[in-house]
VMD Tcl script that draws the C-alpha trace (Angstrom):
set ca {
  {-10.60 -33.82 -5.61}
  {-8.31 -35.65 -8.17}
  {-5.85 -32.74 -7.97}
  {-5.94 -32.95 -3.79}
  {-5.61 -36.94 -4.37}
  {-2.19 -36.37 -6.88}
  {-1.15 -33.43 -3.97}
  {-1.14 -35.94 -1.25}
  {-0.05 -38.39 -3.51}
  {3.24 -36.95 -4.16}
  {3.93 -35.75 -0.60}
  {3.65 -39.22 0.31}
  {5.95 -40.24 -2.18}
  {8.63 -37.41 -1.42}
  {8.77 -38.21 2.31}
  {8.99 -42.02 1.87}
  {11.75 -40.96 -0.55}
  {13.38 -37.99 1.48}
  {12.99 -41.04 4.91}
  {14.70 -43.81 2.84}
  {17.63 -41.51 2.08}
  {18.01 -40.14 5.53}
  {18.14 -43.86 6.70}
  {20.82 -44.65 4.23}
  {22.75 -41.70 5.09}
  {22.71 -42.77 8.70}
  {23.23 -46.05 8.22}
  {26.43 -45.70 5.77}
  {27.51 -42.16 7.29}
  {29.53 -43.92 10.38}
  {31.56 -46.54 8.28}
  {32.51 -43.63 6.25}
  {36.21 -42.01 6.87}
  {36.24 -38.96 9.14}
  {36.56 -35.21 7.56}
  {37.58 -32.08 9.17}
  {35.32 -29.94 11.20}
  {34.11 -27.35 8.92}
  {33.32 -30.09 6.29}
  {31.59 -31.94 8.93}
  {30.07 -28.68 10.25}
  {29.01 -28.05 6.56}
  {27.64 -31.53 5.39}
  {24.90 -31.33 8.60}
  {23.89 -27.62 8.17}
  {23.72 -27.66 4.45}
  {22.24 -31.53 3.72}
  {21.46 -33.87 6.90}
  {19.84 -30.88 8.84}
  {17.73 -29.34 6.42}
  {16.47 -32.93 5.05}
  {15.80 -34.45 8.46}
  {13.81 -31.39 9.47}
  {12.40 -31.88 5.97}
  {10.26 -34.78 7.10}
  {8.54 -32.46 9.65}
  {7.69 -30.24 6.51}
  {6.16 -33.27 5.12}
  {4.63 -34.54 7.49}
  {2.70 -31.19 8.02}
  {-0.75 -32.11 7.10}
  {-1.52 -34.50 9.78}
  {-0.78 -32.13 12.67}
  {-4.21 -31.78 13.37}
  {-5.29 -35.46 12.87}
  {-7.24 -36.59 16.42}
  {-4.35 -39.56 17.42}
  {-1.90 -37.17 17.12}
  {-0.98 -37.31 21.09}
  {-1.69 -41.03 21.27}
  {1.08 -40.96 18.57}
  {3.55 -38.82 20.71}
  {3.38 -41.39 23.14}
  {3.62 -44.51 21.15}
  {6.69 -42.94 19.14}
  {8.07 -42.09 22.81}
  {7.79 -45.32 23.93}
  {9.18 -46.86 20.84}
  {12.14 -44.06 21.15}
  {13.22 -45.84 24.92}
  {12.72 -49.07 23.82}
  {14.89 -48.84 20.90}
  {17.58 -46.60 22.85}
  {17.92 -49.60 25.37}
  {17.96 -51.82 23.04}
  {21.14 -50.38 21.27}
  {19.09 -49.97 18.03}
  {19.95 -45.83 17.72}
  {19.01 -45.31 14.28}
  {15.43 -46.52 15.01}
  {15.49 -44.68 17.82}
  {16.61 -41.41 16.48}
  {13.84 -41.50 14.19}
  {11.15 -42.32 16.87}
  {12.34 -39.62 19.04}
  {11.58 -37.22 15.81}
  {8.19 -38.36 15.23}
  {7.56 -37.98 19.06}
  {8.61 -34.48 19.89}
  {7.23 -33.58 16.45}
  {3.77 -34.97 17.73}
  {4.48 -33.68 20.70}
  {4.40 -30.11 19.32}
  {1.48 -30.53 17.28}
  {-0.75 -31.87 20.53}
  {1.17 -28.69 22.44}
  {-0.49 -26.15 19.44}
  {-3.93 -27.61 20.38}
  {-4.00 -25.66 23.27}
  {-3.34 -22.47 21.74}
  {-6.72 -20.41 21.00}
  {-4.90 -17.46 19.24}
  {-2.11 -16.49 16.92}
  {-1.20 -14.18 19.82}
  {-0.31 -16.94 21.99}
  {2.07 -18.59 19.62}
  {4.01 -15.06 19.31}
  {4.05 -14.81 23.03}
  {5.52 -17.83 23.14}
  {7.79 -17.27 20.24}
  {9.10 -14.02 22.42}
  {9.17 -16.26 26.39}
  {11.21 -19.52 24.91}
  {14.51 -17.60 23.77}
  {15.01 -15.97 27.34}
  {14.11 -19.38 29.22}
  {16.53 -21.04 26.57}
  {19.42 -18.93 27.17}
  {19.55 -18.85 30.76}
  {18.76 -22.82 30.53}
  {22.07 -23.11 28.21}
  {24.10 -20.55 29.91}
  {23.19 -20.63 33.68}
  {25.96 -22.70 35.62}
  {23.08 -24.44 37.13}
  {20.78 -24.19 34.32}
  {18.93 -27.56 32.96}
  {20.45 -27.52 29.30}
  {24.02 -26.73 30.86}
  {24.39 -29.18 33.15}
  {23.45 -32.14 31.05}
  {25.11 -30.85 28.08}
  {28.49 -30.39 30.18}
  {28.24 -33.10 33.06}
  {25.79 -35.84 31.62}
  {26.31 -36.22 27.89}
  {25.02 -39.69 27.68}
  {21.30 -38.13 29.04}
  {21.86 -35.45 26.07}
  {22.54 -38.36 23.29}
  {19.81 -40.35 24.62}
  {17.32 -37.63 24.26}
  {18.66 -35.51 21.66}
  {17.71 -36.05 17.96}
  {21.14 -36.80 15.80}
  {22.49 -35.36 12.41}
  {25.03 -37.64 11.74}
  {28.13 -37.00 9.51}
  {31.18 -39.21 7.86}
  {32.88 -41.02 10.68}
  {30.41 -40.98 12.97}
  {30.31 -37.33 14.30}
  {26.79 -35.88 14.95}
  {25.52 -32.59 16.34}
  {22.11 -32.73 17.92}
  {18.95 -30.60 18.73}
  {17.23 -31.65 22.18}
  {13.38 -32.51 22.55}
  {12.62 -28.34 22.81}
  {14.13 -27.51 19.69}
  {12.02 -30.34 17.39}
  {8.84 -29.76 19.58}
  {8.77 -25.85 19.13}
  {10.00 -25.85 15.62}
  {6.99 -28.20 14.58}
  {4.86 -26.47 16.64}
  {6.05 -23.39 15.10}
  {5.56 -24.66 11.58}
  {1.55 -26.11 12.29}
  {0.90 -22.85 13.69}
  {1.33 -21.38 9.94}
  {-0.84 -24.10 8.50}
  {-3.61 -23.19 11.06}
  {-3.32 -19.73 11.14}
  {-2.76 -19.60 7.17}
  {1.11 -18.26 7.33}
  {3.87 -18.88 5.06}
  {4.91 -22.39 5.94}
  {7.75 -23.18 3.24}
  {9.25 -20.06 4.20}
  {9.12 -20.17 7.85}
  {10.44 -24.21 7.41}
  {13.28 -22.43 5.17}
  {13.66 -19.48 7.79}
  {13.70 -21.81 10.83}
  {15.68 -24.52 9.29}
  {18.47 -21.90 8.22}
  {18.38 -20.31 11.35}
  {19.41 -23.97 13.47}
  {22.10 -24.42 10.55}
  {23.18 -20.90 11.61}
  {23.56 -22.15 15.17}
  {25.53 -25.02 14.39}
  {28.07 -23.03 12.78}
  {28.27 -20.29 15.23}
  {28.73 -22.71 18.13}
  {31.58 -24.19 16.02}
  {32.97 -20.99 15.35}
  {32.78 -19.66 19.02}
  {34.27 -23.25 20.24}
  {31.14 -23.90 22.88}
  {29.51 -27.34 23.65}
  {26.48 -25.66 22.38}
  {24.14 -22.61 21.52}
  {20.49 -22.19 22.78}
  {18.70 -22.89 19.39}
  {15.24 -21.53 20.35}
  {16.33 -17.59 20.02}
  {17.33 -18.53 16.30}
  {14.08 -20.82 15.62}
  {12.32 -17.63 17.10}
  {13.98 -15.09 14.96}
  {13.39 -17.48 11.98}
  {9.51 -17.68 12.90}
  {9.32 -14.42 13.29}
  {11.07 -13.07 10.42}
  {9.32 -15.35 8.05}
  {5.93 -14.15 9.02}
  {6.45 -10.47 11.08}
  {4.62 -8.41 8.70}
  {1.75 -10.81 8.32}
  {1.79 -11.07 11.95}
  {1.72 -7.06 12.21}
  {-1.40 -6.88 10.33}
  {-3.32 -9.47 11.92}
  {-2.39 -8.90 15.70}
  {-2.40 -4.85 15.72}
  {-4.64 -3.08 17.86}
  {-7.72 -1.93 15.06}
  {-8.11 1.76 15.18}
  {-12.16 2.93 15.76}
}
mol new
graphics top color blue
foreach p $ca { graphics top sphere $p radius 0.5 }
foreach p [lrange $ca 0 end-1] q [lrange $ca 1 end] { graphics top cylinder $p $q radius 0.2 }
display resetview
């Protein structure tokens, strides 16, 4: 019991320290001098995005808390009110929390691990169509209504105020897959590392291709499956009689 309490306290302390560091960075970064494109991409991909997504990993023990659905709604309302009040920093963290809690709530509907794998196979196709199809929802919002995307996306801030963003489904499914690794005893740490690395890779490729954005969920699914593929195969393959 003492060891468990110590572990919980350490996790809470790490969360507080990391959250304070991110808040400090997001407050200071817009007032720093802007840097060139690739240093900006490097800062976000190698530091800001992993640090921010690290909060989800540290908060992971809360995924099964019974009040998580209520928290999702509460954080969502805070995000809307803060955005309308021009408190974009507060709104950004409220969005991160709301989408995370929504992903954990969604996971409760899943009865079997195979459902998670099925979702990992489906969402890349849906996301790709949404991003690339001329009338796709994501394509329409990003290209014709950028203010809507800014209001919905979680921002990762670079010096000078430039930022990259992940949309609601990107955070929701990140949280869902990560919690699934705990629920079905997969590899939470390696999964976080693989999925975070894939999101960072998406950012690099999008800038290398000079496009407004790439579908991130195919990369997310790939990270989840790569980190847990052998375990998934052993548990889901047909049993020989």
